[in-house]
VOLO-750893 format. One record per residue (C-alpha): x, y, z; residue number from 0. Coordinates in nm, 3 decimals. Example, Ala and Ser with C-alpha at 12.3 -4.5 7.8 and 13.67 -1.06 7.14 Angstrom:
// residues 2
PT        xx        yy        zz   num
PT     1.230    -0.450     0.780     0
PT     1.367    -0.106     0.714     1
***
This chain:
// residues 676
PT        xx        yy        zz   num
PT    13.477     6.223    11.402     0
PT    13.706     6.494    11.593     1
PT    13.925     6.767    11.467     2
PT    14.235     6.554    11.444     3
PT    14.098     6.369    11.148     4
PT    13.873     6.616    10.993     5
PT    13.950     6.849    10.692     6
PT    13.815     7.205    10.642     7
PT    13.820     7.397    10.315     8
PT    13.772     7.780    10.350     9
PT    13.655     7.971    10.014    10
PT    13.642     8.332    10.067    11
PT    13.758     8.645     9.872    12
PT    13.863     8.836    10.171    13
PT    14.227     8.726    10.243    14
PT    14.266     8.865    10.611    15
PT    13.936     8.700    10.710    16
PT    14.040     8.372    10.518    17
PT    14.392     8.350    10.675    18
PT    14.248     8.431    11.034    19
PT    13.989     8.146    11.000    20
PT    14.234     7.901    10.865    21
PT    14.506     7.972    11.140    22
PT    14.222     7.932    11.411    23
PT    14.104     7.589    11.273    24
PT    14.455     7.481    11.219    25
PT    14.542     7.562    11.582    26
PT    14.243     7.360    11.679    27
PT    14.377     7.052    11.514    28
PT    14.183     7.045    11.180    29
PT    14.344     7.004    10.827    30
PT    14.291     7.319    10.656    31
PT    14.273     7.428    10.275    32
PT    14.183     7.760    10.156    33
PT    14.074     7.927     9.823    34
PT    14.036     8.286     9.723    35
PT    13.745     8.238     9.488    36
PT    13.474     8.000     9.356    37
PT    13.673     7.849     9.090    38
PT    13.979     7.763     9.308    39
PT    13.739     7.654     9.570    40
PT    13.565     7.391     9.348    41
PT    13.898     7.267     9.226    42
PT    14.027     7.233     9.582    43
PT    13.692     7.053     9.683    44
PT    13.719     6.793     9.387    45
PT    14.099     6.749     9.483    46
PT    14.084     6.704     9.859    47
PT    13.706     6.622     9.940    48
PT    13.710     6.816    10.273    49
PT    13.451     6.726    10.547    50
PT    13.339     7.073    10.572    51
PT    13.332     7.378    10.357    52
PT    13.338     7.741    10.498    53
PT    13.180     7.931    10.196    54
PT    13.134     8.311    10.152    55
PT    12.825     8.399     9.917    56
PT    12.963     8.719     9.764    57
PT    13.257     8.647     9.547    58
PT    13.380     8.727     9.193    59
PT    13.391     8.484     8.909    60
PT    13.163     8.210     9.066    61
PT    12.921     8.331     9.346    62
PT    12.878     8.143     9.673    63
PT    12.536     8.011     9.557    64
PT    12.671     7.850     9.265    65
PT    12.955     7.679     9.455    66
PT    12.704     7.559     9.712    67
PT    12.487     7.409     9.420    68
PT    12.773     7.228     9.257    69
PT    12.888     7.077     9.597    70
PT    12.574     6.954     9.710    71
PT    12.506     6.803     9.373    72
PT    12.845     6.611     9.390    73
PT    12.846     6.502     9.753    74
PT    12.571     6.446    10.029    75
PT    12.852     6.397    10.277    76
PT    13.011     6.744    10.269    77
PT    12.880     6.996    10.528    78
PT    12.852     7.348    10.381    79
PT    12.851     7.646    10.646    80
PT    12.773     7.977    10.474    81
PT    12.961     8.279    10.611    82
PT    12.851     8.613    10.447    83
PT    12.808     8.976    10.570    84
PT    12.626     9.128    10.280    85
PT    12.382     8.871    10.177    86
PT    12.003     8.946    10.252    87
PT    11.757     8.705    10.402    88
PT    11.656     8.586    10.044    89
PT    12.026     8.466     9.999    90
PT    12.001     8.277    10.344    91
PT    11.681     8.120    10.236    92
PT    11.833     8.025     9.895    93
PT    12.145     7.893    10.062    94
PT    11.946     7.660    10.317    95
PT    11.738     7.566    10.008    96
PT    12.023     7.451     9.816    97
PT    12.176     7.230    10.115    98
PT    12.365     7.466    10.329    99
PT    12.399     7.304    10.684   100
PT    12.443     7.623    10.877   101
PT    12.471     8.012    10.823   102
PT    12.698     8.239    11.013   103
PT    12.724     8.637    10.966   104
PT    13.046     8.849    10.935   105
PT    13.205     8.974    11.132   106
PT    13.244     8.697    11.357   107
PT    13.309     8.867    11.691   108
PT    13.379     8.538    11.871   109
PT    13.555     8.258    11.694   110
PT    13.394     8.009    11.962   111
PT    13.060     8.050    11.743   112
PT    13.256     7.917    11.447   113
PT    13.405     7.627    11.640   114
PT    13.073     7.539    11.774   115
PT    12.913     7.536    11.427   116
PT    13.217     7.322    11.269   117
PT    13.185     7.086    11.582   118
PT    12.803     7.055    11.540   119
PT    12.845     6.994    11.147   120
PT    13.108     6.728    11.231   121
PT    12.867     6.564    11.469   122
PT    12.577     6.560    11.211   123
PT    12.815     6.437    10.949   124
PT    12.931     6.163    11.199   125
PT    12.570     6.052    11.236   126
PT    12.506     6.060    10.856   127
PT    12.814     5.854    10.791   128
PT    12.720     5.622    11.072   129
PT    12.390     5.589    10.936   130
PT    12.519     5.511    10.592   131
PT    12.746     5.272    10.713   132
PT    12.470     5.106    10.942   133
PT    12.263     5.067    10.641   134
PT    12.545     4.907    10.443   135
PT    12.617     4.681    10.746   136
PT    12.246     4.594    10.773   137
PT    12.218     4.482    10.417   138
PT    12.518     4.269    10.460   139
PT    12.380     4.099    10.767   140
PT    12.043     4.046    10.590   141
PT    12.220     3.865    10.322   142
PT    12.427     3.653    10.576   143
PT    12.118     3.583    10.775   144
PT    11.951     3.395    10.472   145
PT    12.269     3.181    10.455   146
PT    12.317     3.126    10.822   147
PT    11.983     3.039    10.969   148
PT    12.156     2.909    11.314   149
PT    12.247     3.274    11.396   150
PT    11.893     3.388    11.349   151
PT    11.820     3.479    11.725   152
PT    12.140     3.641    11.767   153
PT    12.101     3.847    11.452   154
PT    11.750     3.944    11.532   155
PT    11.890     4.074    11.866   156
PT    12.166     4.273    11.701   157
PT    11.926     4.431    11.453   158
PT    11.661     4.539    11.714   159
PT    11.942     4.716    11.903   160
PT    12.062     4.886    11.576   161
PT    11.705     4.998    11.508   162
PT    11.675     5.159    11.863   163
PT    12.008     5.333    11.788   164
PT    11.879     5.456    11.443   165
PT    11.557     5.575    11.615   166
PT    11.770     5.771    11.878   167
PT    11.970     5.930    11.596   168
PT    11.646     6.016    11.400   169
PT    11.508     6.191    11.716   170
PT    11.842     6.372    11.761   171
PT    11.801     6.507    11.398   172
PT    11.436     6.592    11.445   173
PT    11.510     6.775    11.778   174
PT    11.777     6.993    11.612   175
PT    11.592     7.057    11.298   176
PT    11.509     7.423    11.193   177
PT    11.148     7.315    11.116   178
PT    10.891     7.255    11.364   179
PT    10.786     6.902    11.367   180
PT    10.481     6.726    11.513   181
PT    10.347     6.380    11.510   182
PT     9.959     6.376    11.527   183
PT     9.686     6.121    11.549   184
PT     9.332     6.222    11.434   185
PT     9.455     6.587    11.488   186
PT     9.574     6.508    11.828   187
PT     9.932     6.624    11.888   188
PT    10.128     6.334    12.041   189
PT    10.481     6.466    11.981   190
PT    10.667     6.797    11.896   191
PT    11.016     6.908    11.877   192
PT    11.135     7.215    12.029   193
PT    11.128     7.433    11.729   194
PT    10.757     7.365    11.712   195
PT    10.737     7.494    12.060   196
PT    10.934     7.795    11.984   197
PT    10.728     7.892    11.669   198
PT    10.409     7.901    11.854   199
PT    10.568     8.086    12.162   200
PT    10.538     7.793    12.426   201
PT    10.788     7.721    12.702   202
PT    10.744     7.345    12.726   203
PT    10.628     7.085    12.480   204
PT    10.403     6.944    12.781   205
PT    10.192     7.253    12.714   206
PT    10.103     7.150    12.353   207
PT    10.083     6.753    12.392   208
PT     9.733     6.627    12.347   209
PT     9.590     6.944    12.196   210
PT     9.428     6.965    11.870   211
PT     9.670     7.109    11.622   212
PT     9.387     7.306    11.502   213
PT     9.432     7.523    11.798   214
PT     9.749     7.648    11.646   215
PT     9.581     7.761    11.327   216
PT     9.418     8.104    11.314   217
PT     9.044     8.096    11.296   218
PT     9.037     8.249    10.966   219
PT     9.223     7.942    10.820   220
PT     9.087     7.646    11.038   221
PT     8.824     7.548    10.801   222
PT     9.069     7.541    10.502   223
PT     9.331     7.337    10.680   224
PT     9.065     7.084    10.806   225
PT     8.933     7.061    10.456   226
PT     9.286     6.987    10.320   227
PT     9.339     6.722    10.604   228
PT     9.018     6.539    10.525   229
PT     9.107     6.538    10.148   230
PT     9.457     6.391    10.249   231
PT     9.329     6.123    10.459   232
PT     9.076     6.029    10.163   233
PT     9.397     6.028     9.931   234
PT     9.211     6.249     9.702   235
PT     9.511     6.450     9.625   236
PT     9.638     6.771     9.820   237
PT     9.932     7.005     9.762   238
PT    10.265     6.876     9.894   239
PT    10.307     7.207    10.077   240
PT    10.064     7.474    10.180   241
PT    10.053     7.787    10.382   242
PT     9.826     7.917    10.659   243
PT     9.805     8.167    10.941   244
PT     9.902     8.029    11.270   245
PT     9.822     8.184    11.629   246
PT    10.089     8.201    11.897   247
PT    10.016     8.154    12.258   248
PT    10.055     8.539    12.297   249
PT     9.779     8.570    12.020   250
PT    10.015     8.697    11.773   251
PT     9.988     8.587    11.402   252
PT    10.270     8.376    11.233   253
PT    10.260     8.266    10.877   254
PT    10.341     7.899    10.849   255
PT    10.440     7.674    10.560   256
PT    10.321     7.308    10.613   257
PT    10.395     6.965    10.460   258
PT    10.221     6.644    10.598   259
PT    10.315     6.272    10.537   260
PT    10.166     5.952    10.677   261
PT    10.385     5.724    10.882   262
PT    10.378     5.464    11.160   263
PT    10.490     5.559    11.492   264
PT    10.458     5.330    11.805   265
PT    10.245     5.087    11.634   266
PT     9.993     5.347    11.513   267
PT     9.924     5.534    11.176   268
PT     9.997     5.881    11.238   269
PT    10.045     6.208    11.064   270
PT    10.407     6.355    11.042   271
PT    10.372     6.737    11.015   272
PT    10.657     6.962    10.915   273
PT    10.602     7.351    10.989   274
PT    10.830     7.635    10.881   275
PT    10.783     7.987    11.017   276
PT    10.773     8.205    10.689   277
PT    10.648     8.531    10.862   278
PT    10.960     8.713    10.775   279
PT    10.958     8.593    10.422   280
PT    10.596     8.726    10.372   281
PT    10.679     9.063    10.504   282
PT    10.978     9.089    10.270   283
PT    10.755     9.002     9.995   284
PT    10.501     9.246    10.107   285
PT    10.760     9.519    10.103   286
PT    10.889     9.415     9.754   287
PT    10.512     9.409     9.618   288
PT    10.441     9.751     9.778   289
PT    10.767     9.896     9.631   290
PT    10.662     9.771     9.273   291
PT    10.315     9.891     9.298   292
PT    10.439    10.256     9.412   293
PT    10.698    10.248     9.134   294
PT    10.416    10.174     8.866   295
PT    10.201    10.447     9.000   296
PT    10.478    10.679     9.023   297
PT    10.541    10.629     8.649   298
PT    10.174    10.686     8.563   299
PT    10.170    11.000     8.777   300
PT    10.476    11.142     8.600   301
PT    10.299    11.107     8.257   302
PT     9.996    11.259     8.378   303
PT    10.207    11.545     8.525   304
PT    10.399    11.613     8.186   305
PT    10.081    11.649     7.997   306
PT     9.910    11.882     8.257   307
PT    10.236    12.103     8.251   308
PT    10.193    12.141     7.874   309
PT     9.844    12.252     7.945   310
PT     9.954    12.509     8.226   311
PT    10.234    12.653     8.040   312
PT    10.021    12.854     7.765   313
PT     9.792    12.955     8.063   314
PT    10.082    13.107     8.238   315
PT    10.220    13.275     7.954   316
PT     9.911    13.413     7.784   317
PT     9.770    13.551     8.127   318
PT    10.102    13.721     8.217   319
PT    10.111    13.889     7.867   320
PT     9.754    13.986     7.897   321
PT     9.825    14.158     8.227   322
PT    10.123    14.347     8.076   323
PT     9.910    14.487     7.799   324
PT     9.604    14.583     8.036   325
PT     9.626    14.929     8.132   326
PT     9.309    15.074     8.320   327
PT     9.077    14.774     8.293   328
PT     9.078    14.693     8.663   329
PT     8.813    14.452     8.653   330
PT     8.967    14.251     8.379   331
PT     9.301    14.267     8.540   332
PT     9.136    14.132     8.853   333
PT     8.995    13.845     8.655   334
PT     9.348    13.773     8.501   335
PT     9.508    13.758     8.818   336
PT     9.245    13.524     8.958   337
PT     9.349    13.293     8.652   338
PT     9.704    13.323     8.742   339
PT     9.648    13.229     9.087   340
PT     9.461    12.914     8.997   341
PT     9.722    12.819     8.762   342
PT     9.994    12.855     9.026   343
PT     9.782    12.620     9.246   344
PT     9.750    12.386     8.969   345
PT    10.142    12.388     8.922   346
PT    10.182    12.331     9.311   347
PT     9.947    12.027     9.261   348
PT    10.127    11.888     8.978   349
PT    10.462    11.922     9.190   350
PT    10.281    11.716     9.470   351
PT    10.208    11.462     9.219   352
PT    10.560    11.433     9.089   353
PT    10.675    11.445     9.440   354
PT    10.461    11.127     9.509   355
PT    10.588    10.972     9.190   356
PT    10.967    11.045     9.292   357
PT    11.002    11.252     8.958   358
PT    11.015    11.595     9.121   359
PT    11.307    11.814     9.028   360
PT    11.321    12.023     9.349   361
PT    11.664    12.156     9.441   362
PT    11.821    11.954     9.729   363
PT    12.127    12.049     9.929   364
PT    12.296    11.948    10.250   365
PT    12.084    12.110    10.534   366
PT    12.020    12.057    10.898   367
PT    11.669    11.958    10.919   368
PT    11.648    12.058    11.300   369
PT    11.540    12.410    11.231   370
PT    11.261    12.299    10.975   371
PT    11.123    12.050    11.225   372
PT    11.110    12.330    11.513   373
PT    10.945    12.599    11.278   374
PT    10.684    12.347    11.162   375
PT    10.608    12.236    11.520   376
PT    10.561    12.612    11.616   377
PT    10.314    12.637    11.349   378
PT    10.135    12.318    11.450   379
PT    10.114    12.405    11.820   380
PT     9.898    12.681    11.736   381
PT     9.666    12.471    11.523   382
PT     9.620    12.199    11.783   383
PT     9.323    12.207    12.037   384
PT     9.386    12.209    12.412   385
PT     9.300    11.831    12.435   386
PT     9.608    11.735    12.247   387
PT     9.947    11.774    12.420   388
PT    10.263    11.826    12.181   389
PT    10.588    11.669    12.328   390
PT    10.907    11.697    12.126   391
PT    11.277    11.625    12.144   392
PT    11.472    11.749    11.851   393
PT    11.848    11.693    11.922   394
PT    11.990    11.593    11.575   395
PT    12.267    11.834    11.438   396
PT    12.347    11.614    11.143   397
PT    12.305    11.723    10.773   398
PT    12.089    11.537    10.513   399
PT    12.065    11.616    10.153   400
PT    11.710    11.751    10.123   401
PT    11.481    12.019    10.014   402
PT    11.328    12.216    10.316   403
PT    10.980    12.241    10.177   404
PT    10.961    11.871    10.162   405
PT    11.091    11.821    10.494   406
PT    10.809    12.052    10.618   407
PT    10.567    11.862    10.414   408
PT    10.667    11.535    10.580   409
PT    10.626    11.648    10.929   410
PT    10.293    11.844    10.861   411
PT    10.136    11.540    10.694   412
PT    10.241    11.305    10.982   413
PT    10.129    11.546    11.256   414
PT     9.799    11.625    11.074   415
PT     9.731    11.248    11.050   416
PT     9.806    11.226    11.430   417
PT     9.581    11.505    11.505   418
PT     9.292    11.357    11.317   419
PT     9.350    11.025    11.511   420
PT     9.323    11.196    11.858   421
PT     9.049    11.465    11.742   422
PT     8.768    11.316    11.935   423
PT     8.925    11.203    12.257   424
PT     9.250    11.393    12.278   425
PT     9.594    11.259    12.349   426
PT     9.974    11.293    12.312   427
PT    10.151    11.388    12.010   428
PT    10.530    11.321    12.026   429
PT    10.796    11.412    11.801   430
PT    11.160    11.321    11.829   431
PT    11.470    11.390    11.598   432
PT    11.783    11.207    11.677   433
PT    12.125    11.095    11.507   434
PT    12.161    10.717    11.471   435
PT    12.421    10.488    11.317   436
PT    12.324    10.150    11.189   437
PT    12.609     9.901    11.220   438
PT    12.666     9.626    10.962   439
PT    12.616     9.359    11.242   440
PT    12.278     9.505    11.320   441
PT    11.931     9.404    11.178   442
PT    11.848     9.670    10.900   443
PT    11.517     9.832    10.923   444
PT    11.467     9.747    10.555   445
PT    11.671     9.555    10.274   446
PT    11.668     9.884    10.073   447
PT    11.891    10.088    10.304   448
PT    12.264    10.043    10.407   449
PT    12.457    10.070    10.714   450
PT    12.584    10.409    10.802   451
PT    12.478    10.732    10.981   452
PT    12.115    10.845    10.960   453
PT    11.878    11.111    11.101   454
PT    11.575    10.939    11.255   455
PT    11.248    11.102    11.283   456
PT    10.967    10.955    11.494   457
PT    10.619    11.077    11.515   458
PT    10.385    10.897    11.755   459
PT    10.009    10.954    11.893   460
PT     9.786    10.793    12.146   461
PT     9.498    10.801    11.901   462
PT     9.253    10.526    11.753   463
PT     9.527    10.312    11.590   464
PT     9.483    10.107    11.290   465
PT     9.446     9.730    11.215   466
PT     9.668     9.530    10.982   467
PT     9.468     9.571    10.691   468
PT     9.462     9.932    10.711   469
PT     9.841     9.964    10.776   470
PT     9.908     9.739    10.458   471
PT     9.744    10.026    10.237   472
PT     9.814    10.361    10.396   473
PT    10.095    10.440    10.157   474
PT     9.842    10.386     9.850   475
PT     9.755    10.714     9.685   476
PT     9.392    10.833     9.755   477
PT     9.336    10.562    10.029   478
PT     9.189    10.729    10.351   479
PT     8.980    10.622    10.638   480
PT     8.899    10.987    10.714   481
PT     8.558    11.156    10.669   482
PT     8.465    11.316    10.358   483
PT     8.641    11.669    10.350   484
PT     8.914    11.587    10.589   485
PT     9.163    11.429    10.340   486
PT     9.238    11.348    10.000   487
PT     9.442    11.039    10.070   488
PT     9.750    11.178     9.908   489
PT     9.947    11.280    10.234   490
PT    10.118    10.954    10.338   491
PT    10.178    10.863     9.971   492
PT    10.354    11.195     9.913   493
PT    10.561    11.141    10.236   494
PT    10.647    10.768    10.113   495
PT    10.752    10.924     9.782   496
PT    10.974    11.193     9.937   497
PT    11.156    10.949    10.162   498
PT    11.222    10.698     9.907   499
PT    11.360    10.959     9.665   500
PT    11.608    11.062     9.958   501
PT    11.699    10.664     9.969   502
PT    11.548    10.655    10.311   503
PT    11.304    10.427    10.483   504
PT    10.964    10.468    10.647   505
PT    10.800    10.220    10.852   506
PT    10.470    10.218    11.071   507
PT    10.352    10.027    11.374   508
PT     9.993    10.056    11.509   509
PT     9.729     9.876    11.717   510
PT     9.361     9.961    11.744   511
PT     9.292    10.198    12.005   512
PT     9.654    10.208    12.131   513
PT     9.810    10.480    11.890   514
PT    10.050    10.465    11.589   515
PT    10.426    10.537    11.556   516
PT    10.586    10.641    11.216   517
PT    10.966    10.596    11.191   518
PT    11.176    10.770    10.908   519
PT    11.544    10.707    10.839   520
PT    11.708    10.975    10.621   521
PT    12.078    10.915    10.529   522
PT    12.332    11.158    10.672   523
PT    12.558    11.361    10.449   524
PT    12.869    11.577    10.469   525
PT    12.841    11.952    10.474   526
PT    12.874    12.056    10.103   527
PT    13.048    12.403    10.041   528
PT    12.812    12.603     9.851   529
PT    12.921    12.745     9.528   530
PT    12.869    13.131     9.439   531
PT    12.567    13.163     9.194   532
PT    12.640    13.297     8.865   533
PT    12.601    13.672     8.833   534
PT    12.356    13.787     8.560   535
PT    12.407    14.141     8.443   536
PT    12.079    14.286     8.320   537
PT    12.057    14.410     7.977   538
PT    11.793    14.465     7.699   539
PT    11.720    14.244     7.418   540
PT    11.901    14.339     7.099   541
PT    11.719    14.131     6.833   542
PT    11.910    13.808     6.911   543
PT    11.762    13.511     6.707   544
PT    11.616    13.238     6.900   545
PT    11.523    12.895     6.748   546
PT    11.222    12.757     6.943   547
PT    11.124    12.381     6.913   548
PT    10.819    12.230     7.085   549
PT    10.570    11.967     6.957   550
PT    10.281    12.157     7.139   551
PT    10.171    12.449     6.893   552
PT    10.016    12.610     7.188   553
PT    10.340    12.642     7.368   554
PT    10.537    12.757     7.052   555
PT    10.287    13.027     6.983   556
PT    10.277    13.147     7.339   557
PT    10.664    13.142     7.396   558
PT    10.717    13.304     7.058   559
PT    10.492    13.582     7.141   560
PT    10.642    13.631     7.482   561
PT    11.007    13.662     7.363   562
PT    10.919    13.867     7.064   563
PT    10.736    14.111     7.300   564
PT    11.076    14.125     7.480   565
PT    11.271    14.225     7.173   566
PT    11.383    13.882     7.049   567
PT    11.369    13.740     6.695   568
PT    11.194    13.401     6.719   569
PT    11.172    13.113     6.478   570
PT    10.923    12.869     6.611   571
PT    10.873    12.505     6.501   572
PT    10.662    12.206     6.605   573
PT    10.889    11.941     6.468   574
PT    11.256    11.865     6.569   575
PT    11.352    11.724     6.229   576
PT    11.236    12.039     6.054   577
PT    11.420    12.240     6.312   578
PT    11.745    12.048     6.242   579
PT    11.709    12.100     5.888   580
PT    11.668    12.489     5.926   581
PT    11.961    12.503     6.172   582
PT    12.187    12.305     5.929   583
PT    12.125    12.541     5.640   584
PT    12.237    12.870     5.829   585
PT    12.372    12.769     6.180   586
PT    12.545    13.109     6.218   587
PT    12.194    13.260     6.187   588
PT    12.096    13.169     6.549   589
PT    12.199    13.293     6.890   590
PT    12.018    13.040     7.092   591
PT    11.808    12.729     7.085   592
PT    11.512    12.640     7.302   593
PT    11.384    12.306     7.284   594
PT    11.138    12.061     7.455   595
PT    11.272    11.730     7.574   596
PT    10.983    11.480     7.488   597
PT    10.894    11.511     7.120   598
PT    10.813    11.248     6.843   599
PT    11.073    11.154     6.590   600
PT    11.365    11.299     6.769   601
PT    11.402    11.395     7.135   602
PT    11.524    11.726     7.281   603
PT    11.837    11.544     7.386   604
PT    11.923    11.381     7.050   605
PT    11.839    11.713     6.885   606
PT    12.097    11.894     7.108   607
PT    12.349    11.640     7.011   608
PT    12.307    11.694     6.632   609
PT    12.294    12.081     6.676   610
PT    12.626    12.069     6.871   611
PT    12.784    11.844     6.607   612
PT    12.708    12.115     6.350   613
PT    12.803    12.402     6.557   614
PT    12.979    12.343     6.909   615
PT    12.935    12.680     7.058   616
PT    12.551    12.710     7.013   617
PT    12.374    12.750     7.360   618
PT    12.076    12.539     7.422   619
PT    11.805    12.551     7.683   620
PT    11.613    12.240     7.749   621
PT    11.254    12.263     7.880   622
PT    11.088    11.947     8.020   623
PT    10.791    11.837     8.240   624
PT    10.995    11.508     8.351   625
PT    11.257    11.468     8.599   626
PT    11.598    11.533     8.440   627
PT    11.901    11.581     8.654   628
PT    12.148    11.870     8.602   629
PT    12.399    11.614     8.538   630
PT    12.219    11.439     8.275   631
PT    12.149    11.767     8.109   632
PT    12.510    11.842     8.120   633
PT    12.607    11.513     7.959   634
PT    12.384    11.614     7.678   635
PT    12.566    11.949     7.632   636
PT    12.277    12.165     7.737   637
PT    12.340    12.502     7.865   638
PT    12.046    12.547     8.113   639
PT    11.747    12.324     8.216   640
PT    11.405    12.450     8.269   641
PT    11.107    12.262     8.441   642
PT    10.761    12.346     8.290   643
PT    10.551    12.541     8.345   644
PT    10.740    12.865     8.379   645
PT    10.658    13.229     8.459   646
PT    10.736    13.496     8.191   647
PT    11.012    13.659     8.429   648
PT    11.156    13.303     8.475   649
PT    11.195    13.254     8.101   650
PT    11.321    13.598     8.020   651
PT    11.567    13.588     8.335   652
PT    11.734    13.244     8.211   653
PT    11.731    13.363     7.837   654
PT    11.914    13.668     7.928   655
PT    12.162    13.470     8.161   656
PT    12.253    13.248     7.882   657
PT    12.295    13.504     7.615   658
PT    12.487    13.743     7.852   659
PT    12.707    13.451     7.937   660
PT    12.792    13.395     7.568   661
PT    12.856    13.764     7.521   662
PT    13.104    13.767     7.786   663
PT    13.299    13.462     7.665   664
PT    13.308    13.653     7.330   665
PT    13.207    13.510     6.984   666
PT    13.364    13.191     6.882   667
PT    13.543    13.131     6.555   668
PT    13.303    13.018     6.293   669
PT    13.251    12.654     6.308   670
PT    13.226    12.434     5.991   671
PT    12.906    12.261     5.925   672
PT    12.940    11.894     5.956   673
PT    12.714    11.674     5.764   674
PT    12.481    11.460     5.969   675
***
């Protein structure tokens, strides 16, 4: 079959790309049809029955995979070549599983690749159709042979010739298979195709022939594979497919999916072995499992931190109020100051936990991280022994949306780990910071990140390194290989949480006794114009009435005493429903509402909505121990957002700011009370 009598259907929602492909194929002599979506594509397929379909995966209406499934169910003689630029490896695997013949990625820089893929598919289609035709002809010949015994010798000769041609066609198909194929007799390799040679890192098939196939199996899995082969030969039932660890000629590990069948070859009973390299799929699965595990632990950490914040809040408040009321009791004041220091340390620990769980509410803005890295390295240089050399190249001038303290935390954690890895024998610690662009045509470091501009941070050492088992767990919280007293196991898990919260990616490569390299990609951003902060004029409390709501009685009591000592009138309640009823009875009585976010029966967000329905001008301060963005708070109608636990001066500053802002705007007309 050639281009003059072959037809091609191009299904793609990108008009320019579709017409470019169609024009190219028409110029090459093909009959070309096109469709701009999956629905039109299926209609055109049923109407024209083309030889080849060029199919985009990502389309509106009916997706490419659904079109592919419908085509392969209808016709086994239609070649489908998938062309897509946005699908992940999982889409590729799924497309091939559904029956796609080939896969090309956008953009196609050289249309010669497309022409080659089309020609290759036509050749394969020709072989399939010839094989079908041969089968039909053979059946007809056998039928005629029963009636024409006089032609038996000539017919036998023709059949033998046809069988030789069929074997050659089968060999061609095997040689071009994407799977590794081997023929073994009593585990001894008698034949392999080129893909088998490639999978195990050899150059020629002759290097493998006559070897035991068990030599391609990692020692950890040899007994299991041998047991499965023994059961299969005894016909006691074995899985149709199974996986094992393979070992390449360069001693690298590959993960293999295998299926085995018995057949006859050159007069002998042999095993026909199909092997597929699933290493990349296993790595993607491991990344997904790690992400799911970290997400679950992050949720748990957020819950613990919320409860801990509620415990700390009264400690802060009562300690600060006690300090204000202590005059000459120097010893008691000293004790209270130590309590406050301990509480602040506990708050910092909670923020670390929230950072790990990606629930931190630290302010982020567009910054250059180059100065932060340099300052961190200056501090680090003074701490490193003379046996460790520090080399660094910090050249990036790009901006990222980040918190400087967290960037400092990242570099210090990574460099501290490197120091511990080289503590005994010394070595070289190298840090680089550079701008890099990931193009759509390039292999992405992770499916989680998109093409674009990134700032890449690399930290490497020449220390003791890690094996694969340790690398798989280094981002788990509290996992550490250090001696007692030298680490908690939280450092790398916190780094992982920060990087993921920035929508970045972190990877690690290490070998025992050869060192470790960490790569971090942080997405670049445009320089944001900073807005002026709201100026708060200081003024004394004048008996303003505050409605205070929190389901923790200790927090209500503490805040009520704190605010009343500053001159405010406070109505403190522990039930959101009760607070709503009190406010509804006399909404003009209150100047401000302070409410917790997480409460039973009615949340702070829902309470804010109900209060604003009753009186739209009432200012509301929302307190929370969870992560709530300013955008979310604004959508709830909240005036200010406070993260627990707070110091007394922070509470007073925000309350004054809100009340002062309301006074500057002037009193609003009395609002009618709306029934809820």
